[in-house]
GUMAR-663054 format. One record per residue: residue number from 1; residue in three letters; x, y negated, z negated of N, C-alpha, C in turn. Coordinates in nm, 4 decimals, padded with zeros to 6 digits. Example, Ala and Ser with C-alpha at 12.3 -4.5 7.8 and 13.67 -1.06 7.14 Angstrom:
2
{site 1 ALA {01.3190 00.5690 -00.7800} {01.2300 00.4500 -00.7800} {01.3200 00.3300 -00.7800}},
{site 2 SER {01.2850 00.2250 -00.7080} {01.3670 00.1060 -00.7140} {01.2900 -00.0030 -00.7870}},
! end
This chain:
184
{site 1 UNK {-03.1276 -02.6978 01.6189} {-03.1545 -02.6153 01.5027} {-03.1780 -02.4722 01.5489}},
{site 2 UNK {-03.1063 -02.3785 01.4906} {-03.1221 -02.2369 01.5213} {-03.1355 -02.1591 01.3911}},
{site 3 UNK {-03.2167 -02.0528 01.3938} {-03.2355 -01.9681 01.2769} {-03.1996 -01.8247 01.3164}},
{site 4 UNK {-03.1136 -01.7606 01.2375} {-03.0711 -01.6235 01.2628} {-03.0944 -01.5399 01.1380}},
{site 5 UNK {-03.1378 -01.4148 01.1566} {-03.1508 -01.3214 01.0445} {-03.0244 -01.2366 01.0418}},
{site 6 UNK {-02.9715 -01.2155 00.9221} {-02.8461 -01.1424 00.9113} {-02.8273 -01.0871 00.7708}},
{site 7 UNK {-02.7203 -01.0102 00.7530} {-02.6786 -00.9592 00.6220} {-02.5442 -01.0215 00.5883}},
{site 8 UNK {-02.5182 -01.0367 00.4585} {-02.3929 -01.1000 00.4202} {-02.3488 -01.0623 00.2808}},
{site 9 UNK {-02.2241 -01.0978 00.2517} {-02.1599 -01.0731 00.1235} {-02.1125 -01.2067 00.0681}},
{site 10 UNK {-02.1415 -01.2335 -00.0573} {-02.0953 -01.3566 -00.1212} {-01.9479 -01.3390 -00.1587}},
{site 11 UNK {-01.8624 -01.4273 -00.1065} {-01.7194 -01.4223 -00.1369} {-01.6799 -01.5230 -00.2449}},
{site 12 UNK {-01.7463 -01.6387 -00.2457} {-01.7097 -01.7431 -00.3406} {-01.8304 -01.8337 -00.3638}},
{site 13 UNK {-01.8478 -01.8783 -00.4858} {-01.9563 -01.9705 -00.5185} {-01.8986 -02.1021 -00.5677}},
{site 14 UNK {-01.9653 -02.2121 -00.5314} {-01.9244 -02.3461 -00.5740} {-02.0514 -02.4215 -00.6140}},
{site 15 UNK {-02.0418 -02.5021 -00.7154} {-02.1533 -02.5897 -00.7503} {-02.1249 -02.7244 -00.6845}},
{site 16 UNK {-02.2006 -02.7553 -00.5789} {-02.1770 -02.8794 -00.5052} {-02.2283 -03.0000 -00.5833}},
{site 17 UNK {-02.3504 -02.9884 -00.6356} {-02.4075 -03.0906 -00.7229} {-02.5179 -03.0245 -00.8053}},
{site 18 UNK {-02.5943 -03.1016 -00.8797} {-02.6968 -03.0454 -00.9688} {-02.8077 -02.9711 -00.8943}},
{site 19 UNK {-02.8335 -03.0070 -00.7689} {-02.9461 -02.9491 -00.6966} {-02.9050 -02.8571 -00.5817}},
{site 20 UNK {-02.7766 -02.8446 -00.5569} {-02.7339 -02.7682 -00.4404} {-02.6084 -02.6861 -00.4726}},
{site 21 UNK {-02.6083 -02.5623 -00.4237} {-02.4938 -02.4742 -00.4414} {-02.4275 -02.4505 -00.3060}},
{site 22 UNK {-02.2973 -02.4355 -00.3072} {-02.2202 -02.4116 -00.1864} {-02.1567 -02.2735 -00.1992}},
{site 23 UNK {-02.1684 -02.1926 -00.0940} {-02.1155 -02.0570 -00.0955} {-02.0236 -02.0350 00.0240}},
{site 24 UNK {-01.9197 -01.9555 00.0022} {-01.8421 -01.9013 00.1122} {-01.8921 -01.7583 00.1270}},
{site 25 UNK {-01.9404 -01.7287 00.2478} {-02.0100 -01.6025 00.2704} {-01.9515 -01.5322 00.3916}},
{site 26 UNK {-01.9431 -01.4001 00.3823} {-01.8958 -01.3183 00.4934} {-02.0173 -01.2516 00.5564}},
{site 27 UNK {-02.0567 -01.3006 00.6739} {-02.1731 -01.2490 00.7453} {-02.1347 -01.1308 00.8322}},
{site 28 UNK {-02.2222 -01.0342 00.8390} {-02.1991 -00.9178 00.9237} {-02.1786 -00.9596 01.0693}},
{site 29 UNK {-02.2604 -01.0493 01.1184} {-02.2598 -01.0836 01.2607} {-02.1800 -01.2082 01.2968}},
{site 30 UNK {-02.1478 -01.2932 01.1990} {-02.0872 -01.4227 01.2311} {-01.9528 -01.4462 01.1638}},
{site 31 UNK {-01.9121 -01.3595 01.0739} {-01.7859 -01.3794 01.0037} {-01.8032 -01.4656 00.8805}},
{site 32 UNK {-01.6965 -01.5294 00.8399} {-01.6953 -01.6092 00.7168} {-01.7427 -01.7510 00.7466}},
{site 33 UNK {-01.8401 -01.7986 00.6687} {-01.8956 -01.9337 00.6857} {-01.9209 -01.9972 00.5500}},
{site 34 UNK {-01.9333 -02.1294 00.5515} {-01.9751 -02.2048 00.4332} {-02.1237 -02.2357 00.4499}},
{site 35 UNK {-02.2009 -02.2107 00.3455} {-02.3446 -02.2376 00.3497} {-02.3888 -02.3053 00.2202}},
{site 36 UNK {-02.5003 -02.3772 00.2295} {-02.5588 -02.4387 00.1102} {-02.6950 -02.3770 00.0836}},
{site 37 UNK {-02.7354 -02.3903 -00.0403} {-02.8664 -02.3416 -00.0813} {-02.9148 -02.4325 -00.1926}},
{site 38 UNK {-03.0392 -02.4741 -00.1834} {-03.0998 -02.5559 -00.2891} {-03.1133 -02.4711 -00.4150}},
{site 39 UNK {-03.0796 -02.5298 -00.5277} {-03.0894 -02.4627 -00.6562} {-03.2339 -02.4692 -00.7038}},
{site 40 UNK {-03.2908 -02.3530 -00.7355} {-03.4276 -02.3470 -00.7861} {-03.4239 -02.2920 -00.9280}},
{site 41 UNK {-03.5054 -02.3497 -01.0156} {-03.5007 -02.3123 -01.1570} {-03.5456 -02.1682 -01.1816}},
{site 42 UNK {-03.6398 -02.1171 -01.1056} {-03.6913 -01.9825 -01.1284} {-03.6163 -01.8753 -01.0498}},
{site 43 UNK {-03.5200 -01.9155 -00.9741} {-03.4495 -01.8219 -00.8888} {-03.3137 -01.7861 -00.9491}},
{site 44 UNK {-03.2794 -01.6593 -00.9444} {-03.1514 -01.6122 -00.9942} {-03.0401 -01.6619 -00.9014}},
{site 45 UNK {-02.9347 -01.7228 -00.9569} {-02.8260 -01.7693 -00.8702} {-02.7505 -01.6512 -00.8083}},
{site 46 UNK {-02.6969 -01.6718 -00.6913} {-02.6217 -01.5676 -00.6226} {-02.4811 -01.5607 -00.6808}},
{site 47 UNK {-02.4234 -01.4424 -00.6764} {-02.2894 -01.4239 -00.7298} {-02.2096 -01.3345 -00.6361}},
{site 48 UNK {-02.0792 -01.3248 -00.6602} {-01.9937 -01.2459 -00.5723} {-02.0186 -01.0963 -00.5846}},
{site 49 UNK {-02.1079 -01.0557 -00.6702} {-02.1419 -00.9138 -00.6822} {-02.2431 -00.8715 -00.5756}},
{site 50 UNK {-02.3013 -00.9652 -00.5001} {-02.4187 -00.9364 -00.4172} {-02.3922 -00.9192 -00.2679}},
{site 51 UNK {-02.4696 -00.8293 -00.2075} {-02.4900 -00.8268 -00.0627} {-02.6365 -00.8639 -00.0438}},
{site 52 UNK {-02.6632 -00.9451 00.0573} {-02.7947 -01.0069 00.0690} {-02.8398 -01.0083 00.2147}},
{site 53 UNK {-02.9699 -00.9998 00.2348} {-03.0306 -01.0223 00.3659} {-03.0944 -01.1603 00.3608}},
{site 54 UNK {-03.0831 -01.2358 00.4705} {-03.1354 -01.3723 00.4682} {-03.1487 -01.4280 00.6092}},
{site 55 UNK {-03.1871 -01.5538 00.6138} {-03.1861 -01.6314 00.7374} {-03.0800 -01.7387 00.7224}},
{site 56 UNK {-03.0061 -01.7629 00.8290} {-02.9091 -01.8718 00.8301} {-02.9591 -01.9766 00.9286}},
{site 57 UNK {-02.9623 -02.0991 00.8837} {-03.0116 -02.2107 00.9655} {-02.8898 -02.2946 01.0044}},
{site 58 UNK {-02.8661 -02.3035 01.1332} {-02.7485 -02.3764 01.1810} {-02.7903 -02.4978 01.2623}},
{site 59 UNK {-02.7059 -02.5975 01.2586} {-02.7221 -02.7163 01.3426} {-02.5900 -02.7372 01.4142}},
{site 60 UNK {-02.5972 -02.7690 01.5411} {-02.4771 -02.7877 01.6205} {-02.3892 -02.8976 01.5615}},
{site 61 UNK {-02.2597 -02.8691 01.5564} {-02.1656 -02.9680 01.5075} {-02.1467 -02.9696 01.3565}},
{site 62 UNK {-02.2167 -02.8826 01.2843} {-02.2027 -02.8783 01.1383} {-02.1124 -02.7635 01.0966}},
{site 63 UNK {-02.0292 -02.7881 00.9971} {-01.9418 -02.6838 00.9437} {-02.0071 -02.6084 00.8283}},
{site 64 UNK {-02.1047 -02.6737 00.7632} {-02.1747 -02.6109 00.6512} {-02.3196 -02.5907 00.6928}},
{site 65 UNK {-02.3679 -02.4675 00.6792} {-02.5017 -02.4302 00.7237} {-02.5922 -02.4075 00.6023}},
{site 66 UNK {-02.7181 -02.3778 00.6267} {-02.8149 -02.3574 00.5195} {-02.8662 -02.2140 00.5259}},
{site 67 UNK {-02.8953 -02.1551 00.4088} {-02.9528 -02.0209 00.4048} {-03.0888 -02.0262 00.3373}},
{site 68 UNK {-03.1744 -01.9325 00.3748} {-03.3087 -01.9236 00.3178} {-03.3621 -01.7824 00.3289}},
{site 69 UNK {-03.4834 -01.7593 00.2763} {-03.5469 -01.6271 00.2764} {-03.4506 -01.5189 00.2291}},
{site 70 UNK {-03.3961 -01.5392 00.1126} {-03.2916 -01.4521 00.0599} {-03.3527 -01.3326 -00.0133}},
{site 71 UNK {-03.3003 -01.2136 00.0198} {-03.3386 -01.0903 -00.0490} {-03.2106 -01.0158 -00.0847}},
{site 72 UNK {-03.1902 -00.9909 -00.2137} {-03.0708 -00.9197 -00.2587} {-03.0868 -00.7728 -00.2206}},
{site 73 UNK {-02.9913 -00.7209 -00.1426} {-02.9959 -00.5823 -00.0964} {-02.9227 -00.4893 -00.1931}},
{site 74 UNK {-02.8034 -00.5280 -00.2331} {-02.7208 -00.4483 -00.3234} {-02.6370 -00.5419 -00.4086}},
{site 75 UNK {-02.5792 -00.4853 -00.5106} {-02.4796 -00.5588 -00.5860} {-02.3768 -00.4597 -00.6361}},
{site 76 UNK {-02.2543 -00.5060 -00.6480} {-02.1492 -00.4200 -00.6998} {-02.1803 -00.3918 -00.8456}},
{site 77 UNK {-02.1890 -00.2653 -00.8790} {-02.2216 -00.2260 -01.0160} {-02.0962 -00.2333 -01.1024}},
{site 78 UNK {-02.0859 -00.3379 -01.1813} {-01.9700 -00.3562 -01.2680} {-01.9902 -00.2929 -01.4057}},
{site 79 UNK {-02.1118 -00.2490 -01.4310} {-02.1387 -00.1826 -01.5588} {-02.0657 -00.0485 -01.5612}},
{site 80 UNK {-02.0157 -00.0123 -01.6769} {-01.9408 00.1113 -01.6970} {-01.8122 00.1171 -01.6147}},
{site 81 UNK {-01.7621 00.0025 -01.5733} {-01.6343 -00.0046 -01.5025} {-01.5309 -00.0619 -01.5982}},
{site 82 UNK {-01.4101 -00.0090 -01.5916} {-01.3049 -00.0648 -01.6749} {-01.2507 -00.1923 -01.6104}},
{site 83 UNK {-01.1692 -00.2634 -01.6849} {-01.1163 -00.3912 -01.6384} {-01.0383 -00.3759 -01.5084}},
{site 84 UNK {-00.9597 -00.2686 -01.4957} {-00.8802 -00.2457 -01.3749} {-00.9686 -00.2385 -01.2499}},
{site 85 UNK {-01.0801 -00.1679 -01.2591} {-01.1697 -00.1522 -01.1440} {-01.2323 -00.2858 -01.1055}},
{site 86 UNK {-01.2753 -00.3630 -01.2037} {-01.3349 -00.4942 -01.1746} {-01.2293 -00.5869 -01.1145}},
{site 87 UNK {-01.1096 -00.5846 -01.1696} {-01.0017 -00.6671 -01.1153} {-00.9691 -00.6271 -00.9709}},
{site 88 UNK {-00.9666 -00.4974 -00.9420} {-00.9370 -00.4497 -00.8056} {-01.0479 -00.4933 -00.7105}},
{site 89 UNK {-01.1721 -00.4856 -00.7551} {-01.2844 -00.5327 -00.6729} {-01.2675 -00.6813 -00.6392}},
{site 90 UNK {-01.2323 -00.7611 -00.7380} {-01.2127 -00.9048 -00.7159} {-01.0941 -00.9308 -00.6226}},
{site 91 UNK {-00.9907 -00.8485 -00.6292} {-00.8787 -00.8602 -00.5359} {-00.9232 -00.8306 -00.3929}},
{site 92 UNK {-01.0116 -00.7343 -00.3774} {-01.0646 -00.7013 -00.2445} {-01.1427 -00.8206 -00.1886}},
{site 93 UNK {-01.2288 -00.8799 -00.2702} {-01.3060 -00.9966 -00.2276} {-01.2126 -01.1117 -00.1919}},
{site 94 UNK {-01.1111 -01.1356 -00.2740} {-01.0143 -01.2422 -00.2478} {-00.9391 -01.2167 -00.1182}},
{site 95 UNK {-00.9045 -01.0923 -00.0922} {-00.8344 -01.0582 00.0319} {-00.9199 -01.0936 00.1536}},
{site 96 UNK {-01.0467 -01.0573 00.1501} {-01.1367 -01.0898 00.2615} {-01.1519 -01.2416 00.2731}},
{site 97 UNK {-01.1678 -01.3091 00.1616} {-01.1824 -01.4547 00.1605} {-01.0625 -01.5238 00.2246}},
{site 98 UNK {-00.9430 -01.4788 00.1943} {-00.8233 -01.5474 00.2419} {-00.7700 -01.4979 00.3759}},
{site 99 UNK {-00.8114 -01.3788 00.4212} {-00.7512 -01.3223 00.5423} {-00.8441 -01.3088 00.6626}},
{site 100 UNK {-00.9703 -01.3357 00.6460} {-01.0621 -01.3322 00.7601} {-01.0878 -01.4763 00.8026}},
{site 101 UNK {-01.0580 -01.5113 00.9286} {-01.0799 -01.6492 00.9741} {-01.2286 -01.6847 00.9814}},
{site 102 UNK {-01.2575 -01.8124 00.9691} {-01.3946 -01.8619 00.9797} {-01.4496 -01.8331 01.1196}},
{site 103 UNK {-01.5766 -01.8007 01.1261} {-01.6499 -01.7727 01.2508} {-01.5916 -01.6557 01.3294}},
{site 104 UNK {-01.5263 -01.5637 01.2608} {-01.4726 -01.4454 01.3281} {-01.5427 -01.3228 01.2726}},
{site 105 UNK {-01.6397 -01.2676 01.3461} {-01.7083 -01.1480 01.2969} {-01.6101 -01.0314 01.2873}},
{site 106 UNK {-01.6208 -00.9554 01.1827} {-01.5350 -00.8391 01.1642} {-01.6231 -00.7295 01.1054}},
{site 107 UNK {-01.6998 -00.6641 01.1917} {-01.8016 -00.5680 01.1483} {-01.7402 -00.4512 01.0722}},
{site 108 UNK {-01.6212 -00.4066 01.1113} {-01.5588 -00.2941 01.0418} {-01.5274 -00.3309 00.8960}},
{site 109 UNK {-01.4790 -00.4519 00.8730} {-01.4530 -00.4980 00.7352} {-01.5847 -00.5059 00.6587}},
{site 110 UNK {-01.6880 -00.5616 00.7217} {-01.8185 -00.5709 00.6566} {-01.8695 -00.4314 00.6191}},
{site 111 UNK {-01.8550 -00.3353 00.7100} {-01.9027 -00.1994 00.6835} {-01.8312 -00.1357 00.5647}},
{site 112 UNK {-01.7014 -00.1625 00.5498} {-01.6271 -00.1112 00.4339} {-01.6826 -00.1725 00.3059}},
{site 113 UNK {-01.7017 -00.3050 00.3058} {-01.7567 -00.3710 00.1878} {-01.8965 -00.3196 00.1554}},
{site 114 UNK {-01.9780 -00.3064 00.2574} {-02.1143 -00.2571 00.2367} {-02.1132 -00.1165 00.1774}},
{site 115 UNK {-02.0225 -00.0325 00.2216} {-02.0149 00.1032 00.1699} {-01.9806 00.1029 00.0207}},
{site 116 UNK {-01.8857 00.0185 -00.0194} {-01.8520 00.0193 -00.1621} {-01.9650 -00.0376 -00.2469}},
{site 117 UNK {-02.0457 -00.1301 -00.1926} {-02.1601 -00.1794 -00.2698} {-02.2670 -00.0730 -00.2841}},
{site 118 UNK {-02.2942 -00.0053 -00.1767} {-02.3989 00.0966 -00.1821} {-02.3618 00.2118 -00.2745}},
{site 119 UNK {-02.2335 00.2335 -00.2941} {-02.1867 00.3450 -00.3757} {-02.1114 00.2995 -00.5000}},
{site 120 UNK {-02.1301 00.1759 -00.5393} {-02.0473 00.1175 -00.6456} {-02.0623 00.1860 -00.7815}},
{site 121 UNK {-02.1743 00.2472 -00.8072} {-02.1909 00.3138 -00.9369} {-02.0949 00.4313 -00.9518}},
{site 122 UNK {-02.0597 00.4945 -00.8379} {-01.9740 00.6124 -00.8410} {-01.8275 00.5816 -00.8120}},
{site 123 UNK {-01.7975 00.4622 -00.7647} {-01.6616 00.4312 -00.7186} {-01.5676 00.4058 -00.8359}},
{site 124 UNK {-01.4526 00.4723 -00.8276} {-01.3513 00.4617 -00.9339} {-01.2426 00.3621 -00.8945}},
{site 125 UNK {-01.1547 00.3364 -00.9872} {-01.0409 00.2476 -00.9631} {-00.9553 00.2998 -00.8469}},
{site 126 UNK {-00.9255 00.4282 -00.8466} {-00.8445 00.4866 -00.7391} {-00.9130 00.4661 -00.6037}},
{site 127 UNK {-01.0419 00.4827 -00.5984} {-01.1150 00.4626 -00.4729} {-01.1126 00.3162 -00.4297}},
{site 128 UNK {-01.1132 00.2248 -00.5239} {-01.1019 00.0827 -00.4890} {-00.9626 00.0507 -00.4354}},
{site 129 UNK {-00.8594 00.1163 -00.4889} {-00.7241 00.0997 -00.4344} {-00.7212 00.1493 -00.2901}},
{site 130 UNK {-00.7821 00.2646 -00.2643} {-00.7885 00.3184 -00.1277} {-00.8685 00.2263 -00.0356}},
{site 131 UNK {-00.9744 00.1655 -00.0888} {-01.0532 00.0688 -00.0115} {-00.9665 -00.0501 00.0266}},
{site 132 UNK {-00.8877 -00.0983 -00.0687} {-00.7998 -00.2116 -00.0415} {-00.6986 -00.1763 00.0676}},
{site 133 UNK {-00.6431 -00.0571 00.0631} {-00.5484 -00.0131 00.1661} {-00.6181 -00.0044 00.3012}},
{site 134 UNK {-00.7404 00.0465 00.3030} {-00.8168 00.0561 00.4290} {-00.8402 -00.0830 00.4871}},
{site 135 UNK {-00.8773 -00.1796 00.4037} {-00.8984 -00.3164 00.4517} {-00.7683 -00.3770 00.5047}},
{site 136 UNK {-00.6581 -00.3537 00.4365} {-00.5282 -00.4023 00.4854} {-00.5005 -00.3443 00.6235}},
{site 137 UNK {-00.5305 -00.2159 00.6400} {-00.5060 -00.1515 00.7686} {-00.5946 -00.2099 00.8783}},
{site 138 UNK {-00.7218 -00.2338 00.8481} {-00.8147 -00.2896 00.9469} {-00.7703 -00.4293 00.9891}},
{site 139 UNK {-00.7348 -00.5121 00.8923} {-00.7048 -00.6525 00.9209} {-00.5662 -00.6705 00.9818}},
{site 140 UNK {-00.4643 -00.6075 00.9240} {-00.3292 -00.6337 00.9750} {-00.2469 -00.5095 01.0032}},
{site 141 UNK {-00.3014 -00.3929 00.9763} {-00.2290 -00.2684 01.0012} {-00.1323 -00.2371 00.8881}},
{site 142 UNK {-00.1232 -00.1097 00.8540} {-00.0281 -00.0675 00.7525} {00.0726 00.0267 00.8171}},
{site 143 UNK {00.1929 00.0222 00.7660} {00.2969 00.1126 00.8127} {00.2818 00.2423 00.7355}},
{site 144 UNK {00.2542 00.3493 00.8062} {00.2313 00.4760 00.7370} {00.3607 00.5493 00.7037}},
{site 145 UNK {00.4750 00.4956 00.7415} {00.6038 00.5551 00.7045} {00.6372 00.5176 00.5613}},
{site 146 UNK {00.6668 00.6186 00.4825} {00.6998 00.5978 00.3412} {00.7981 00.7064 00.3000}},
{site 147 UNK {00.8813 00.6772 00.2003} {00.9793 00.7756 00.1549} {00.9136 00.8956 00.0869}},
{site 148 UNK {00.7995 00.8743 00.0243} {00.7264 00.9827 -00.0417} {00.6316 01.0462 00.0608}},
{site 149 UNK {00.6456 01.1756 00.0813} {00.5658 01.2466 00.1824} {00.4166 01.2451 00.1489}},
{site 150 UNK {00.3819 01.2515 00.0211} {00.2406 01.2488 -00.0190} {00.1792 01.1129 00.0140}},
{site 151 UNK {00.2499 01.0064 -00.0172} {00.2022 00.8713 00.0141} {00.1885 00.8552 00.1654}},
{site 152 UNK {00.2855 00.9082 00.2374} {00.2820 00.9011 00.3836} {00.1566 00.9701 00.4389}},
{site 153 UNK {00.1234 01.0862 00.3857} {00.0033 01.1600 00.4302} {-00.1242 01.0827 00.3951}},
{site 154 UNK {-00.1265 01.0226 00.2755} {-00.2442 00.9437 00.2344} {-00.2623 00.8244 00.3272}},
{site 155 UNK {-00.1529 00.7523 00.3558} {-00.1612 00.6356 00.4445} {-00.2089 00.6749 00.5845}},
{site 156 UNK {-00.1605 00.7863 00.6337} {-00.2043 00.8347 00.7657} {-00.3534 00.8704 00.7622}},
{site 157 UNK {-00.3961 00.9353 00.6537} {-00.5371 00.9717 00.6388} {-00.6254 00.8471 00.6329}},
{site 158 UNK {-00.5826 00.7468 00.5550} {-00.6574 00.6205 00.5442} {-00.6677 00.5542 00.6805}},
{site 159 UNK {-00.5594 00.5518 00.7539} {-00.5538 00.4874 00.8851} {-00.6474 00.5547 00.9858}},
{site 160 UNK {-00.6593 00.6877 00.9784} {-00.7314 00.7637 01.0811} {-00.8757 00.7995 01.0469}},
{site 161 UNK {-00.9249 00.7592 00.9297} {-01.0589 00.8006 00.8887} {-01.1449 00.6825 00.8454}},
{site 162 UNK {-01.2755 00.7065 00.8476} {-01.3715 00.6067 00.8002} {-01.3656 00.6007 00.6478}},
{site 163 UNK {-01.4161 00.4917 00.5936} {-01.4120 00.4702 00.4491} {-01.4839 00.5811 00.3726}},
{site 164 UNK {-01.5911 00.6364 00.4270} {-01.6638 00.7429 00.3575} {-01.5764 00.8664 00.3385}},
{site 165 UNK {-01.4884 00.8942 00.4340} {-01.3955 01.0063 00.4213} {-01.2781 00.9705 00.3300}},
{site 166 UNK {-01.2281 00.8499 00.3439} {-01.1141 00.8044 00.2625} {-01.1471 00.8133 00.1141}},
{site 167 UNK {-01.2685 00.7758 00.0779} {-01.3049 00.7732 -00.0642} {-01.3286 00.9117 -00.1233}},
{site 168 UNK {-01.3162 01.0145 -00.0433} {-01.3235 01.1508 -00.0966} {-01.1919 01.1931 -00.1616}},
{site 169 UNK {-01.0862 01.1145 -00.1397} {-00.9567 01.1426 -00.2032} {-00.9647 01.1015 -00.3495}},
{site 170 UNK {-00.9774 01.1981 -00.4376} {-00.9910 01.1674 -00.5800} {-00.8801 01.2303 -00.6631}},
{site 171 UNK {-00.7950 01.3071 -00.6052} {-00.6947 01.3850 -00.6762} {-00.5631 01.3112 -00.6961}},
{site 172 UNK {-00.5552 01.1877 -00.6619} {-00.4296 01.1125 -00.6645} {-00.3790 01.0985 -00.8086}},
{site 173 UNK {-00.2538 01.1417 -00.8301} {-00.1970 01.1327 -00.9653} {-00.1367 00.9941 -00.9893}},
{site 174 UNK {-00.0946 00.9700 -01.1121} {-00.0454 00.8377 -01.1520} {00.0798 00.7945 -01.0758}},
{site 175 UNK {00.1702 00.8873 -01.0470} {00.2925 00.8529 -00.9740} {00.2613 00.8082 -00.8313}},
{site 176 UNK {00.1734 00.8795 -00.7640} {00.1347 00.8439 -00.6277} {00.0569 00.7147 -00.6292}},
{site 177 UNK {-00.0313 00.6986 -00.7260} {-00.1091 00.5742 -00.7383} {-00.0159 00.4546 -00.7554}},
{site 178 UNK {00.0859 00.4685 -00.8369} {00.1824 00.3597 -00.8582} {00.2510 00.3208 -00.7260}},
{site 179 UNK {00.2845 00.4188 -00.6448} {00.3473 00.3922 -00.5147} {00.2495 00.3265 -00.4186}},
{site 180 UNK {00.1232 00.3676 -00.4227} {00.0208 00.3055 -00.3379} {-00.0023 00.1602 -00.3785}},
{site 181 UNK {00.0003 00.1331 -00.5077} {-00.0199 -00.0036 -00.5564} {00.0920 -00.0965 -00.5096}},
{site 182 UNK {00.2116 -00.0459 -00.4891} {00.3210 -00.1274 -00.4388} {00.2983 -00.1679 -00.2928}},
{site 183 UNK {00.2188 -00.0907 -00.2213} {00.1879 -00.1213 -00.0813} {00.0909 -00.2379 -00.0726}},
{site 184 UNK {-00.0041 -00.2415 -00.1663} {-00.1033 -00.3490 -00.1668} {-00.0617 -00.4546 -00.2663}},
! end
C-alpha cells in the first residue's frame, strides 16, 4: 500500500455501483489512471469540469486505485460560454482521454490543461481552438507548413511558444479560424 499526494484532472466519470464511483483521471505526476471513490451523500460528486488536489492510494498489482482527501482546486467555468466553447473544451478532454497512454506522465499536457482551468472565465472559443492545436503539437506534432501564410505563421507560433503566449492571439478572423479548425 502506497499513498501519494498529487494534482489531477477528471477526464471521465463512471457510476460503478450505488456506493462507488469510477473515474478516469489525468494525474500531473503519474499520467492517466482509473480510480475509485466511495460515494458520500453530503459530498459533491466530481465532474470533468474539475482540477483537484488529493491523495492516491495504490496497491501493487491493481489497475484501479483509490483516491481520498479531495480538494477541488479549479473548475472550467462553463458559465457565460457559448455552445461552441463548451463543445471545444469537451473535445480537448476527449483528446487527452484517448491519446495519452495509461501510466505515462505528460507534465506539459497537464500544464496546458491547468492553464485553461485557471483562466477559464476569460478563455474564448478561438483560444480553445489554439489550445487544442497546442495539445496536438505536444502529443504528436503538427506540420506547420500550410498553403495560407497566416495559418502557417500561427502554427509556427503555437509550436514555439508556451500556452500563455499562444492564448494572446485573439485577432484571428473567421476565414483563418475555419482553416485552423480543419487542422484539428
